[in-house]
C-alpha positions as CSV (number, residue, x, y, z in Angstrom):
1,X,2.8,-9.2,18.0
2,X,5.3,-10.6,20.5
3,X,4.8,-10.5,24.3
4,X,8.2,-10.5,25.9
5,X,8.9,-11.3,29.6
6,X,10.1,-8.4,31.8
7,X,9.0,-9.3,35.3
8,X,6.2,-11.0,37.2
9,X,4.2,-7.8,36.9
10,X,5.3,-6.4,33.6
11,X,5.6,-7.4,30.0
12,X,7.0,-5.8,26.8
13,X,4.7,-5.9,23.8
14,X,6.7,-5.8,20.5
15,X,5.0,-4.5,17.4
16,X,6.0,-4.0,13.8
17,X,6.5,-0.2,13.6
18,X,5.8,3.1,15.4
19,X,2.4,3.6,13.8
20,X,1.1,0.2,15.0
21,X,2.6,0.9,18.4
22,X,0.9,4.2,18.8
23,X,-2.4,2.9,17.5
24,X,-2.4,0.1,20.1
25,X,-1.4,2.6,22.8
26,X,-4.3,4.8,21.9
27,X,-6.7,1.9,21.9
28,X,-5.6,0.7,25.4
29,X,-6.0,4.3,26.7
30,X,-9.6,4.5,25.2
31,X,-10.5,1.0,26.5
32,X,-8.7,0.6,29.9
33,X,-8.1,-3.0,31.0
34,X,-8.8,-3.9,34.6
35,X,-5.5,-4.6,36.5
36,X,-3.3,-2.7,34.0
37,X,-1.2,0.1,35.4
38,X,1.2,2.4,33.5
39,X,1.7,1.8,29.8
40,X,4.9,3.3,28.4
41,X,5.2,3.6,24.6
42,X,8.5,3.6,22.7
43,X,9.6,3.2,19.1
44,X,8.3,-0.4,18.5
45,X,7.1,-1.5,21.9
46,X,4.7,-0.9,24.8
47,X,5.8,-1.7,28.3
48,X,2.7,-2.7,30.3
49,X,2.7,-2.9,34.1
50,X,-0.1,-5.0,35.6
51,X,-1.4,-6.5,38.8
52,X,-1.0,-10.4,38.6
53,X,-3.7,-10.7,41.2
54,X,-6.2,-9.0,38.9
55,X,-5.1,-10.3,35.5
56,X,-2.7,-13.0,34.3
57,X,0.0,-12.4,31.7
58,X,-1.8,-14.8,29.3
59,X,-5.1,-13.0,29.6
60,X,-3.4,-9.7,29.2
61,X,-1.8,-10.8,26.0
62,X,-5.1,-12.0,24.6
63,X,-6.8,-8.7,25.5
64,X,-4.0,-6.6,24.0
65,X,-4.1,-8.7,20.8
66,X,-7.9,-8.0,20.5
67,X,-7.1,-4.3,20.1
68,X,-4.6,-4.8,17.2
69,X,-5.4,-3.5,13.8
70,X,-7.1,-0.3,14.7
71,X,-6.4,3.0,12.9
72,X,-4.7,5.9,14.6
73,X,-6.9,8.9,15.2
74,X,-5.7,12.2,13.8
75,X,-3.5,14.1,16.2
76,X,-5.4,16.9,17.9
77,X,-2.7,18.0,20.3
78,X,-1.6,21.6,20.7
79,X,0.9,23.0,18.3
80,X,4.3,24.0,19.8
81,X,6.6,26.1,17.8
82,X,10.3,25.6,18.5
83,X,12.7,28.4,17.3
84,X,16.0,27.0,16.0
85,X,19.4,28.4,15.2
86,X,20.6,25.8,12.6
87,X,24.2,26.0,13.9
88,X,24.7,22.4,15.0
89,X,28.1,20.7,15.0
90,X,26.9,17.9,12.8
91,X,24.9,19.9,10.2
92,X,27.6,19.7,7.5
93,X,28.2,16.0,8.2
94,X,24.4,15.2,8.0
95,X,24.3,17.0,4.7
96,X,27.2,14.9,3.4
97,X,25.7,11.7,4.5
98,X,22.5,12.5,2.7
99,X,24.2,13.9,-0.4
100,X,22.6,17.3,-0.1
101,X,23.5,20.8,1.1
102,X,23.2,22.2,4.6
103,X,20.5,24.5,3.3
104,X,18.5,21.5,2.1
105,X,18.7,19.9,5.5
106,X,17.4,23.1,7.1
107,X,14.6,23.4,4.6
108,X,13.5,19.7,4.9
109,X,13.7,19.8,8.7
110,X,11.5,22.9,9.0
111,X,9.0,21.9,6.3
112,X,7.3,19.1,8.3
113,X,4.9,19.1,11.3
114,X,6.1,16.6,13.9
115,X,4.2,14.5,16.4
116,X,5.5,13.8,20.0
117,X,5.4,10.0,19.7
118,X,6.8,9.2,23.2
119,X,9.2,10.5,25.8
120,X,12.2,9.1,27.6
121,X,16.0,9.2,27.9
122,X,15.7,12.3,30.1
123,X,12.8,14.3,31.6
124,X,11.4,16.5,28.9
125,X,13.1,14.6,26.1
126,X,10.5,13.9,23.4
127,X,10.9,11.6,20.4
128,X,9.4,13.5,17.5
129,X,8.1,11.5,14.5
130,X,6.7,12.5,11.2
131,X,9.6,14.3,9.7
132,X,10.8,14.0,6.1
133,X,12.1,10.4,5.7
134,X,15.0,11.7,3.7
135,X,16.4,13.0,7.0
136,X,16.8,9.6,8.6
137,X,20.4,9.3,9.7
138,X,22.2,6.9,12.2
139,X,23.4,8.0,15.6
140,X,27.0,9.0,15.9
141,X,29.5,6.1,16.1
142,X,31.1,7.8,19.1
143,X,28.6,9.6,21.4
144,X,29.6,13.0,22.8
145,X,30.2,13.3,26.5
146,X,28.7,16.8,26.5
147,X,25.7,17.9,24.6
148,X,24.3,21.3,25.6
149,X,20.8,21.9,26.7
150,X,18.6,23.0,23.8
151,X,20.6,21.0,21.1
152,X,18.4,19.8,18.3
153,X,19.4,16.4,16.9
154,X,18.5,13.6,14.5
155,X,18.7,9.9,15.1
156,X,17.1,7.4,12.8
157,X,13.5,8.4,12.0
158,X,13.3,10.8,15.0
159,X,14.1,14.4,15.9
160,X,14.7,15.4,19.4
161,X,15.7,18.4,21.6
162,X,18.1,17.8,24.6
163,X,16.4,19.3,27.7
164,X,19.6,19.5,29.7
165,X,23.3,19.2,29.3
166,X,24.1,15.5,29.0
167,X,26.0,12.8,27.0
168,X,24.4,11.9,23.8
169,X,24.9,10.4,20.4
170,X,22.3,12.2,18.2
171,X,23.4,14.1,15.1
172,X,23.3,17.8,16.2
173,X,21.9,20.2,13.6
174,X,20.9,23.2,15.7
175,X,20.0,24.8,19.0
176,X,16.9,26.4,20.5
177,X,16.7,29.0,23.3
178,X,13.5,27.4,24.6
179,X,13.6,25.5,27.9
180,X,12.2,22.0,27.2
181,X,11.9,21.1,30.9
182,X,11.3,23.6,33.7
183,X,10.3,22.2,37.1
184,X,8.7,25.6,37.9
185,X,6.4,25.3,34.9
186,X,3.1,23.4,34.8
187,X,3.5,21.0,33.1
188,X,7.2,20.8,33.5
189,X,7.8,19.2,30.1
190,X,7.1,21.6,27.2
191,X,6.4,18.7,24.8
192,X,3.7,16.2,25.8
193,X,2.8,12.9,23.9
194,X,0.3,13.8,21.2
195,X,1.5,17.4,20.8
196,X,2.3,18.7,17.4
197,X,5.7,20.4,16.8
198,X,7.0,22.8,14.2
199,X,10.5,24.1,13.9
200,X,11.0,27.7,13.0
201,X,14.4,28.9,11.5
202,X,15.4,32.0,13.4
203,X,18.9,32.2,12.0
204,X,18.0,35.2,9.9
205,X,15.0,36.4,11.8
206,X,15.1,39.8,13.6
207,X,13.4,38.5,16.8
208,X,11.3,35.7,18.2
209,X,9.1,36.1,21.2
210,X,9.5,33.5,23.9
211,X,6.6,33.4,26.3
212,X,7.2,33.2,30.0
213,X,6.3,29.8,31.5
214,X,3.3,29.3,33.7
215,X,4.7,28.8,37.1
216,X,3.7,25.8,39.1
217,X,2.2,26.3,42.6
218,X,4.7,26.3,45.4
219,X,4.2,24.7,48.8
220,X,3.8,27.1,51.7
221,X,6.9,27.7,53.9
222,X,7.0,26.1,57.3
223,X,7.1,28.2,60.5
224,X,10.7,28.9,61.7
225,X,9.9,27.8,65.2
226,X,8.7,24.4,64.2
227,X,10.4,21.3,65.6
228,X,13.1,19.9,63.3
229,X,16.7,18.9,62.8
230,X,19.8,20.9,62.1
231,X,22.3,19.2,59.8
232,X,25.9,19.4,61.3
233,X,27.8,17.2,58.8
234,X,27.2,14.8,55.9
235,X,29.4,12.2,54.2
236,X,28.0,10.9,50.9
237,X,24.8,12.7,49.7
238,X,21.9,12.4,52.1
239,X,18.7,12.4,50.1
240,X,15.0,12.8,50.8
241,X,13.2,9.7,49.5
242,X,9.6,8.3,49.5
243,X,7.9,5.7,47.3
244,X,8.5,7.8,44.2
245,X,6.5,9.7,41.6
246,X,4.3,7.4,39.5
247,X,2.3,8.4,36.4
248,X,4.9,10.8,35.1
249,X,6.1,8.7,32.1
250,X,4.4,11.2,29.7
251,X,7.1,13.7,30.8
252,X,9.9,11.3,30.5
253,X,10.2,10.8,34.2
254,X,10.6,7.4,35.9
255,X,9.4,6.5,39.4
256,X,12.6,6.9,41.4
257,X,12.1,6.8,45.2
258,X,13.8,4.7,47.9
259,X,16.3,2.1,46.6
260,X,15.1,-0.2,49.4
261,X,11.3,0.5,49.6
262,X,10.8,-2.1,52.4
263,X,13.3,-0.4,54.7
264,X,11.7,3.0,54.1
265,X,8.2,1.7,54.9
266,X,9.6,0.0,58.0
267,X,11.3,3.2,59.3
268,X,8.0,5.1,58.9
269,X,5.9,2.4,60.6
270,X,8.2,2.3,63.6
271,X,7.5,6.0,64.3
272,X,3.8,6.0,63.3
273,X,4.1,7.7,59.9
274,X,2.3,6.6,56.7
275,X,4.5,4.0,55.0
276,X,5.3,6.3,52.1
277,X,6.2,9.4,54.1
278,X,9.4,11.2,53.1
279,X,12.5,9.9,55.0
280,X,16.2,10.4,54.7
281,X,18.2,7.9,52.7
282,X,21.7,7.8,54.2
283,X,24.4,6.0,52.2
284,X,27.2,4.5,54.2
285,X,26.5,6.6,57.3
286,X,28.4,9.9,57.9
287,X,25.4,12.0,58.9
288,X,25.3,14.1,62.1
289,X,22.4,16.3,63.1
290,X,21.1,18.2,66.2
291,X,17.5,17.8,67.3
292,X,15.5,21.0,67.8
293,X,12.5,20.2,70.0
294,X,11.5,16.7,70.9
295,X,11.1,13.8,68.4
296,X,10.9,10.1,67.9
297,X,13.5,8.6,65.5
298,X,13.8,5.2,63.8
299,X,16.4,3.8,61.5
300,X,15.9,0.8,59.1
301,X,17.8,-0.7,56.2
302,X,21.6,-0.8,56.5
303,X,22.4,-1.1,60.2
304,X,24.4,2.1,60.7
305,X,25.5,2.4,64.3
306,X,23.6,5.3,65.9
307,X,25.2,7.3,68.8
308,X,23.4,10.1,70.7
309,X,25.0,12.9,72.8
310,X,22.6,14.8,74.9
311,X,22.7,18.5,75.6
312,X,24.1,17.6,79.0
313,X,26.9,15.5,77.5
314,X,25.5,12.1,78.2
315,X,26.4,9.5,75.6
316,X,24.4,6.5,74.5
317,X,23.8,4.3,71.5
318,X,20.4,3.7,69.9
319,X,19.1,0.4,68.6
320,X,18.3,-0.3,65.0
321,X,14.8,-1.1,63.8
322,X,13.3,0.4,66.9
323,X,11.7,3.8,67.8
324,X,14.0,6.0,69.9
325,X,12.9,9.2,71.7
326,X,15.0,12.3,71.2
327,X,15.2,15.4,73.4
328,X,15.9,19.0,72.4
329,X,19.6,19.5,71.7
330,X,20.5,15.8,71.2
331,X,23.2,15.3,68.7
332,X,22.7,12.1,66.6
333,X,25.5,10.5,64.5
334,X,25.2,7.7,62.0
335,X,28.4,5.7,61.4
336,X,29.2,3.5,58.5
337,X,27.1,0.3,58.5
338,X,29.0,-3.1,58.6
339,X,26.6,-4.4,55.9
340,X,24.3,-3.0,53.3
341,X,24.5,0.4,51.6
342,X,21.5,2.6,52.5
343,X,19.9,3.4,55.9
344,X,16.5,5.1,56.1
345,X,15.9,7.6,58.9
346,X,12.3,8.6,59.7
347,X,11.1,11.0,62.4
348,X,7.6,10.9,63.9
349,X,5.3,13.3,62.0
350,X,7.5,13.3,58.9
351,X,9.8,15.9,57.4
352,X,8.3,19.1,56.1
353,X,9.7,18.9,52.5
354,X,7.9,20.4,49.5
355,X,7.0,17.7,46.9
356,X,8.3,18.0,43.3
357,X,5.8,16.7,40.8
358,X,3.9,14.9,43.5
359,X,6.8,13.3,45.3
360,X,9.6,14.2,47.7
361,X,11.9,11.7,46.1
362,X,15.3,12.9,44.8
363,X,16.0,11.5,41.4
364,X,19.8,11.8,40.9
365,X,19.7,11.0,37.2
366,X,16.8,13.3,36.2
367,X,18.0,15.9,38.8
368,X,14.5,16.3,40.1
369,X,13.4,16.6,43.7
370,X,14.8,18.3,46.9
371,X,18.5,19.1,47.0
372,X,20.8,16.8,49.0
373,X,21.3,17.9,52.6
374,X,24.2,20.1,53.5
375,X,25.7,21.2,56.8
376,X,23.7,24.1,58.2
377,X,20.4,23.0,56.7
378,X,17.3,23.1,59.0
379,X,14.5,20.7,58.2
380,X,11.2,21.2,60.0
381,X,9.2,18.2,61.3
382,X,5.4,18.0,60.9
383,X,3.0,17.3,63.7
384,X,2.1,13.7,64.0
385,X,-1.6,13.0,63.3
386,X,-3.8,12.3,66.3
387,X,-4.0,8.5,66.9
388,X,-0.9,7.5,64.9
389,X,0.7,4.6,66.6
390,X,4.4,3.9,67.1
391,X,5.1,0.2,66.4
392,X,7.4,-2.1,68.3
393,X,10.7,-3.3,66.9
394,X,10.5,-5.2,63.6
395,X,12.6,-7.7,61.8
396,X,14.1,-6.5,58.5
397,X,12.8,-8.3,55.3
398,X,16.3,-8.2,53.7
399,X,19.5,-9.8,55.1
400,X,22.1,-7.1,54.4
401,X,25.0,-8.1,52.1
402,X,28.6,-7.3,52.9
403,X,31.5,-6.4,50.6
404,X,33.3,-9.6,49.5
405,X,30.1,-11.8,49.9
406,X,28.3,-13.4,47.0
407,X,24.6,-12.3,46.6
408,X,22.2,-14.4,44.6
409,X,19.5,-12.4,42.7
410,X,16.6,-14.2,41.0
411,X,16.0,-12.9,37.5
412,X,13.4,-13.2,34.8
413,X,15.2,-13.8,31.5
414,X,14.2,-11.3,28.7
415,X,13.0,-9.3,27.0
416,X,16.2,-9.3,24.8
417,X,17.9,-12.5,25.8
418,X,17.8,-13.6,22.2
419,X,20.0,-10.7,21.3
420,X,22.9,-12.6,22.9
421,X,24.8,-15.7,21.9
422,X,24.0,-18.9,23.7
423,X,27.4,-18.9,25.3
424,X,26.9,-15.3,26.5
425,X,23.7,-16.3,28.2
426,X,25.4,-19.2,29.8
427,X,28.2,-17.0,30.9
428,X,25.8,-14.4,32.3
429,X,24.2,-17.0,34.5
430,X,27.2,-19.1,35.5
431,X,29.8,-16.5,36.4
432,X,29.9,-14.2,39.5
433,X,29.9,-10.5,38.7
434,X,31.9,-8.0,40.7
435,X,30.2,-4.8,41.9
436,X,32.4,-1.9,40.8
437,X,33.0,1.5,42.4
438,X,31.2,3.2,39.5
439,X,27.8,2.1,41.0
440,X,25.2,4.6,42.1
441,X,21.4,5.0,42.6
442,X,21.1,4.9,38.8
443,X,22.6,1.4,38.6
444,X,25.1,-1.2,39.7
445,X,28.0,-1.4,37.2
446,X,29.3,-5.0,37.0
447,X,32.6,-6.4,35.9
448,X,33.2,-9.8,34.5
449,X,33.6,-11.8,31.3
450,X,32.1,-9.6,28.6
451,X,28.9,-10.8,27.0
452,X,28.8,-11.2,23.2
453,X,25.8,-10.2,21.2
454,X,24.2,-12.3,18.5
455,X,22.3,-9.3,17.1
456,X,24.6,-6.3,16.6
457,X,22.2,-3.9,15.0
458,X,20.9,-0.8,16.9
459,X,18.0,-1.5,19.2
460,X,15.2,1.1,18.9
461,X,14.6,2.9,22.2
462,X,12.3,1.0,24.6
463,X,11.2,1.4,28.2
464,X,13.2,-0.1,31.0
465,X,12.2,-0.9,34.6
466,X,13.8,-0.9,38.0
467,X,15.9,-4.1,38.1
468,X,16.6,-4.2,34.3
469,X,20.0,-5.6,33.5
470,X,21.1,-3.7,30.4
471,X,24.2,-4.7,28.4
472,X,25.9,-1.8,26.6
473,X,28.5,-2.1,23.8
474,X,31.3,-3.0,26.3
475,X,29.5,-6.2,27.2
476,X,29.7,-5.4,30.9
477,X,26.1,-5.4,32.4
478,X,24.5,-2.5,34.3
479,X,21.8,-3.4,36.8
480,X,19.4,-0.5,36.9
481,X,18.3,0.8,40.4
482,X,15.7,3.4,41.4
483,X,17.0,6.3,39.3
484,X,17.2,4.4,36.0
485,X,16.4,6.1,32.7
486,X,12.8,5.6,31.5
487,X,14.0,4.4,28.1
488,X,17.2,2.8,26.8
489,X,18.8,1.8,23.6
490,X,20.8,-1.2,24.7
491,X,19.3,-4.7,25.0
492,X,18.1,-6.0,28.4
493,X,19.2,-9.6,29.0
494,X,17.2,-10.1,32.2
495,X,15.3,-8.3,34.9
496,X,15.6,-8.8,38.7
497,X,12.5,-10.4,40.2
498,X,10.4,-7.8,42.1
499,X,11.0,-9.5,45.5
500,X,14.7,-9.0,45.2
501,X,14.7,-5.3,44.2
502,X,15.2,-4.1,47.8
503,X,18.1,-6.5,48.2
504,X,19.7,-5.2,45.0
505,X,19.5,-1.7,46.4
506,X,21.6,-2.7,49.4
507,X,24.5,-4.5,47.6
508,X,27.8,-2.7,48.4
509,X,30.8,-2.1,46.3
510,X,33.1,-5.1,46.4
511,X,30.3,-7.7,46.7
512,X,29.8,-10.3,44.0
513,X,26.5,-11.1,42.3
514,X,25.3,-14.3,40.8
515,X,22.0,-14.4,38.8
516,X,19.5,-17.2,39.2
517,X,17.0,-17.6,36.4
518,X,13.3,-18.1,37.0
519,X,10.9,-19.2,34.3
520,X,7.6,-17.6,35.0
521,X,7.2,-16.3,31.5
522,X,7.9,-17.5,28.0
523,X,8.3,-15.4,24.8
524,X,5.0,-15.8,23.0
525,X,3.9,-14.7,19.6
526,X,0.2,-13.8,19.8
527,X,-1.9,-13.5,16.6
528,X,-4.2,-10.5,16.4
529,X,-6.2,-8.7,13.8
530,X,-4.5,-8.3,10.5
531,X,-3.1,-4.8,10.0
C-alpha cells in the first residue's frame, strides 16, 4: 500500500487492484476512523479526506494499513436491469479487436452480473466491474467530442453507461432508453455503489417495461408578494452558490459551491446571514437588478463597483465589504471589477432558492443546481431570523490578482509527480504559466512549456480534488476549480494548498501563475497485512 500526498487534509491510498481497493473501502465504512471525512473509491485508489486537527497523516496511514487483507463481503445490493439495443458505433471494431463476432460480444456482455464498483466522471456515471475478462478493451485512441446519453461502453475492465451527452473515449457497443441520472428522482443516480447490474438485450424483444421514476420532493413555492429582486440584465452567467453539496460522491457528484468560499462567507456575515447561505456569484460584473421591497446588501470578493439609482432618480455608489441598505425600487448595477474574477452578492435574509440534492450551488460541469439568472427573473428574499446581526465592514482575506500580474500558489507535490520526468517537474515549478481564455469554474487552463511524462501508460481513473493540477496528453496543465470532475484519468502533478484555493478562484484571464512547492507530505509505502 502506498500513501500518496494530495493536500494537507487529504491523501490518496494506492492499492494493487480493484478487489483490494473495494475490500479496504468496505472495512473503513464498517469501522469508521475518527477525523476521517469522505472516502472516494476508484479503480486502484481511495481518496481519503481527514481533519489534521483530529488525526495526522502518519496515524491515518497506520490505521488504514491495519485494515488491509480483509475479504470482501458478498454484494447484497439491489439488482438493476438495464435494457440495451446493441447498436453501438464501436461494436464491430470491438469484435475485431477481440477476434470474435459481434454476436459473441453481445452474448458475453449480457451473460455476466456486474457490480457498481465506484462512480465518477459525471453524475450518475458508474464503473461496472465483474464482466467477462475477455471483453477488456482499451479506450479509443481519439475520444469522441459527442457521446449520446444512454450510450453503453467498454473501457479496460469496466462497462459504463453515459448519463448525459458528453465527450468520451469509451468503446460504444449499445444504447439504453433508461435515464441513468434524473434530478427529479430519489435517488437521482439509478446506479449506486454496491448495486448489481444485468444488461438485457432488447434488440429483438417485442417490448420492455420502463418504470416511472420516484419523484423527489419539491420545495414549496414562495409567495408572489415577498420582498425580492428583479433581474434587469446580466453579463456572464450569474449563479447561485453556497458552500456546496458534500456527501454525494456515491452519485458521482463533487462538492461544487463558491469558487471563493471565504468571500461568500464574508458577504453573508456582513448582512447577518449564516455563512453558507446561498448568494449570487457574479463573474466580471455586468449584473443589474431592481429591489422590490426593502433590503440590506453586501458585496465581497472581486471589488466590482456598485452604483445605485433610487426610484426618485438619485444616484450614489455603494462601498465594497460593507452592508448597504436598499429601498423599494432601487436599481443596483455591478460593473467589471479592476481585479479578481468573482464577486459575491448577499442580501439579508437570504435568497429563496430551492436546494438541489441538499445545496443551492450551481455545478456548471455536472449541470446540477438552479439555472443561471436571466433578465426578467424575480428572486424572493427570505425573512431574516430574529436576532441576526449585521456586522461591520471586514477586510478581505485574499488580495485580488489582476490580469498581467504574477500570482504565486503554494502546492503540495503529488500524487503522480513520479509520472513526469525530472526535467518536467523542474519546468513545472520554474516557469510562469499563462492563464488562458478557456478557463472556467471547472478549471484554469494554463499555457506554457509542455510537460513530458516519464510514464506514458493509461492511468486508471482516480478521484481528484478542488485544486488538483492535472496534466492531459497535451502537456498543458489544468488547475481544477470548484466544478471539477469527481474522478479523472490523467495524472495530477500537484495540488494547490487549501489556504490558496480561494485565491486560485479569483485569478483572471491574462494573469500568470507560478507554483511554489511545499513539503508537508512524503510518498510512503506502508506495510499491512498480507493479502
